[in-house]
C-alpha positions as CSV (number, residue, x, y, z in Angstrom):
1,M,-35.3,75.8,-1.1
2,T,-33.9,77.5,-4.2
3,A,-34.2,77.3,-7.9
4,V,-30.5,77.2,-8.3
5,T,-29.1,73.9,-9.5
6,A,-25.6,72.4,-9.5
7,T,-24.0,69.0,-9.6
8,P,-23.1,67.4,-6.3
9,A,-19.4,67.8,-7.1
10,E,-20.0,71.6,-7.7
11,Q,-21.9,71.9,-4.5
12,S,-19.1,70.0,-2.6
13,R,-16.7,72.6,-3.8
14,L,-18.5,75.1,-1.6
15,L,-17.1,73.3,1.4
16,E,-13.6,73.7,0.2
17,L,-14.4,77.3,-0.6
18,Q,-15.8,77.8,2.9
19,Q,-12.7,76.5,4.5
20,L,-10.5,78.8,2.4
21,D,-12.8,81.8,3.3
22,L,-12.5,80.9,7.0
23,Q,-8.7,80.7,6.7
24,I,-8.6,84.0,4.9
25,A,-10.7,85.6,7.6
26,R,-8.5,84.2,10.2
27,A,-5.4,85.6,8.4
28,R,-7.1,89.0,8.3
29,R,-7.8,88.9,12.1
30,T,-4.3,87.9,12.7
31,L,-3.0,90.9,10.7
32,A,-5.4,93.2,12.6
33,G,-4.1,91.8,15.9
34,L,-0.5,92.3,14.8
35,R,-1.2,96.0,13.9
36,A,-2.6,96.4,17.5
37,D,-0.1,94.1,19.1
38,P,-0.6,94.7,22.9
39,E,3.0,93.5,23.7
40,L,4.5,95.9,21.3
41,A,2.3,98.7,22.7
42,R,3.4,97.8,26.2
43,L,7.1,97.8,25.2
44,R,6.7,101.2,23.5
45,E,5.1,102.6,26.6
46,A,7.9,101.2,28.7
47,L,10.4,102.8,26.3
48,A,8.7,106.2,26.6
49,G,8.9,105.9,30.3
50,A,12.5,105.0,30.2
51,E,13.3,107.9,27.9
52,A,11.4,110.2,30.3
53,V,13.6,109.0,33.2
54,V,16.7,109.7,31.1
55,A,15.5,113.2,30.4
56,E,14.7,113.8,34.1
57,R,18.1,112.5,35.2
58,E,20.0,114.4,32.6
59,A,18.3,117.6,33.7
60,A,19.2,116.8,37.3
61,E,22.7,116.0,36.3
62,A,23.1,119.4,34.6
63,E,21.9,121.1,37.8
64,V,24.3,119.1,39.9
65,D,27.2,119.6,37.5
66,A,26.6,123.4,37.6
67,A,26.5,123.3,41.4
68,A,29.7,121.3,41.5
69,A,31.4,123.8,39.1
70,H,30.3,126.7,41.3
71,A,31.5,125.0,44.5
72,S,34.8,124.2,42.9
73,E,35.2,127.8,41.7
74,K,34.4,129.1,45.1
75,A,37.1,126.8,46.6
76,T,39.6,127.9,44.0
77,T,38.9,131.6,44.6
78,T,39.2,131.2,48.4
79,R,42.4,129.2,48.0
80,A,43.9,131.9,45.8
81,R,43.0,134.5,48.5
82,R,44.5,132.3,51.2
83,D,47.7,131.9,49.2
84,R,48.1,135.6,48.6
85,T,47.5,136.4,52.2
86,R,49.9,133.7,53.4
87,A,52.6,135.1,51.0
88,R,52.1,138.6,52.3
89,L,52.3,137.4,55.9
90,E,55.4,135.3,55.2
91,S,57.1,138.3,53.5
92,G,57.0,140.1,56.9
93,E,56.3,143.4,55.1
94,G,54.1,145.8,56.9
95,S,53.5,147.0,60.4
96,S,52.9,144.7,63.3
97,K,49.3,145.7,63.3
98,E,49.0,144.9,59.6
99,L,50.7,141.5,60.2
100,V,48.3,140.7,63.0
101,G,45.5,141.6,60.7
102,L,46.9,139.3,58.1
103,Q,47.1,136.5,60.6
104,H,43.4,136.9,61.5
105,E,42.6,137.1,57.8
106,L,44.6,133.9,57.1
107,A,42.9,132.0,59.9
108,T,39.5,133.1,58.5
109,L,40.4,132.1,55.0
110,E,41.8,128.7,56.1
111,S,38.5,128.0,57.9
112,L,36.5,129.2,54.9
113,L,38.6,127.2,52.5
114,S,38.0,124.1,54.5
115,E,34.3,124.7,54.3
116,H,34.5,125.4,50.5
117,D,36.6,122.3,49.9
118,D,34.2,120.2,51.8
119,A,31.3,121.7,49.8
120,A,33.2,121.1,46.5
121,L,33.9,117.5,47.5
122,A,30.3,116.9,48.4
123,A,29.2,118.5,45.1
124,M,31.6,116.3,43.1
125,E,30.3,113.2,44.8
126,A,26.7,114.3,44.0
127,A,27.8,114.9,40.4
128,D,29.4,111.4,40.3
129,A,26.1,109.9,41.6
130,A,24.1,111.9,39.1
131,D,26.4,110.7,36.3
132,A,25.9,107.1,37.4
133,A,22.1,107.6,37.6
134,V,22.1,108.9,34.0
135,A,24.2,106.0,32.8
136,E,21.9,103.6,34.5
137,A,18.8,105.3,32.9
138,R,20.4,105.3,29.5
139,A,21.2,101.6,29.8
140,A,17.6,100.9,30.7
141,A,16.4,103.0,27.8
142,D,18.8,101.2,25.4
143,A,17.5,97.8,26.6
144,A,13.9,99.0,26.2
145,R,14.7,100.3,22.7
146,R,16.2,96.9,21.8
147,A,13.1,95.2,23.1
148,V,10.9,97.4,20.9
149,A,13.1,96.8,17.9
150,E,13.1,93.0,18.4
151,R,9.3,92.9,18.9
152,T,8.7,95.1,15.9
153,A,10.9,92.9,13.8
154,A,9.0,89.8,15.0
155,V,5.6,91.4,14.4
156,R,6.7,92.5,10.9
157,A,8.1,89.0,10.1
158,K,4.9,87.3,11.2
159,G,2.9,89.9,9.3
160,A,4.9,89.2,6.2
161,R,4.3,85.4,6.6
162,V,0.6,85.8,7.2
163,T,0.3,88.2,4.3
164,Q,2.0,85.7,2.0
165,E,-0.3,82.9,3.3
166,G,-3.3,85.2,2.7
167,R,-2.2,85.8,-0.9
168,E,-1.8,82.1,-1.4
169,L,-5.2,81.4,0.1
170,A,-6.8,84.1,-2.1
171,G,-5.2,82.5,-5.1
172,R,-6.5,79.1,-4.2
173,R,-9.9,80.6,-3.6
174,T,-10.0,82.2,-7.0
175,G,-9.2,78.8,-8.5
176,V,-11.9,77.0,-6.6
177,A,-14.5,79.7,-7.1
178,G,-13.8,79.6,-10.8
179,R,-15.1,76.0,-10.8
180,V,-18.4,76.9,-9.1
181,P,-21.4,78.0,-11.2
182,A,-22.0,81.8,-10.9
183,A,-25.5,81.4,-9.6
184,L,-24.4,79.0,-6.9
185,L,-21.4,81.2,-6.0
186,A,-23.7,84.2,-5.7
187,L,-26.0,82.2,-3.4
188,Y,-23.1,81.1,-1.2
189,D,-21.6,84.7,-1.0
190,A,-25.0,86.2,-0.1
191,A,-25.4,83.6,2.7
192,R,-21.9,84.2,3.9
193,E,-22.6,87.9,4.2
194,R,-25.6,87.3,6.3
195,N,-24.1,84.7,8.6
196,G,-20.8,86.1,9.7
197,G,-18.7,84.4,7.1
198,V,-20.5,81.0,6.8
199,G,-22.1,80.4,3.5
200,A,-22.1,76.6,3.1
201,A,-22.3,73.6,5.5
202,R,-22.4,69.9,5.3
203,L,-25.5,68.0,6.4
204,E,-24.5,65.9,9.4
205,G,-27.4,63.6,10.4
206,R,-30.2,65.9,11.3
207,R,-28.0,68.9,11.9
208,T,-26.1,71.3,9.7
209,S,-22.6,72.4,10.7
210,A,-23.7,76.0,10.0
211,S,-26.3,76.6,12.7
212,G,-25.7,73.5,14.9
213,T,-29.5,73.2,15.3
214,E,-31.4,70.1,14.6
215,L,-33.6,70.2,11.5
216,S,-37.2,69.4,12.0
217,P,-38.4,66.1,10.5
218,A,-40.3,68.1,7.9
219,D,-37.3,70.2,6.9
220,L,-34.9,67.2,6.9
221,D,-37.4,65.3,4.7
222,A,-37.7,68.2,2.3
223,I,-34.0,68.4,1.9
224,T,-33.3,64.7,1.5
225,R,-36.1,64.4,-1.1
226,L,-34.5,67.0,-3.3
227,P,-32.9,65.8,-6.5
228,P,-29.1,65.6,-6.3
229,D,-28.7,68.7,-8.6
230,A,-31.1,70.8,-6.5
231,V,-29.4,73.2,-4.1
232,A,-30.7,73.0,-0.6
233,Q,-30.5,75.8,2.1
234,D,-30.7,75.7,5.8
235,P,-34.1,77.1,6.6
236,E,-32.9,78.9,9.6
237,T,-29.7,80.6,8.2
238,G,-30.1,80.3,4.4
239,V,-26.7,78.6,4.3
240,V,-26.2,76.2,1.4
241,V,-26.6,72.7,2.7
242,V,-24.2,70.2,1.0
243,R,-25.6,66.7,1.2
244,A,-22.8,64.8,-0.6
């Protein structure tokens, strides 16, 4: 046992103090869990992936747009050559040999223009598809960004509530601890440090709520024989045993 003494009422206050300490510890664990919120981490990872897709598709879009511009330019250049050749041919100027040559050149340019127009059209369709893919990726990234913002706000709001609750609990603890004799409080705090946050427990039959183990008849007899002002301790854990 211990030489520390306190009135039964003062000893009983340790049970209230114990409950407050357990709630404070729970609040701290909750805050730690919020700081490492797995759902927020998952959403942030999803956002990073969505933003990477946007970057990839924007790069692909730039390449496709450049190819479309090049194909359009080739078609425009070929069309201009075809138009000039046609105009010369329609003017009828030149020798018959030159006119025959212009006819062959025009036929070649018409065929080439058809190829270039087809290529330009295909490139434009590819550019449209790339634009749509980018828009889709950006929409997905925006949705992921909103999800992160919403989860962040929820985590912060809960963190603020828990922090406020923790402050209120700490204030109540200060008030209760102030009504516990210093020697008894020191004994309780020391036991709490050794036992994972448990410093006081009520005697329940032959067991203490601290260890959950049954006291031996000799230990139980020794505790129950103590004067009311004597402070008892669990022989296994050193936790203060409150008999009242």
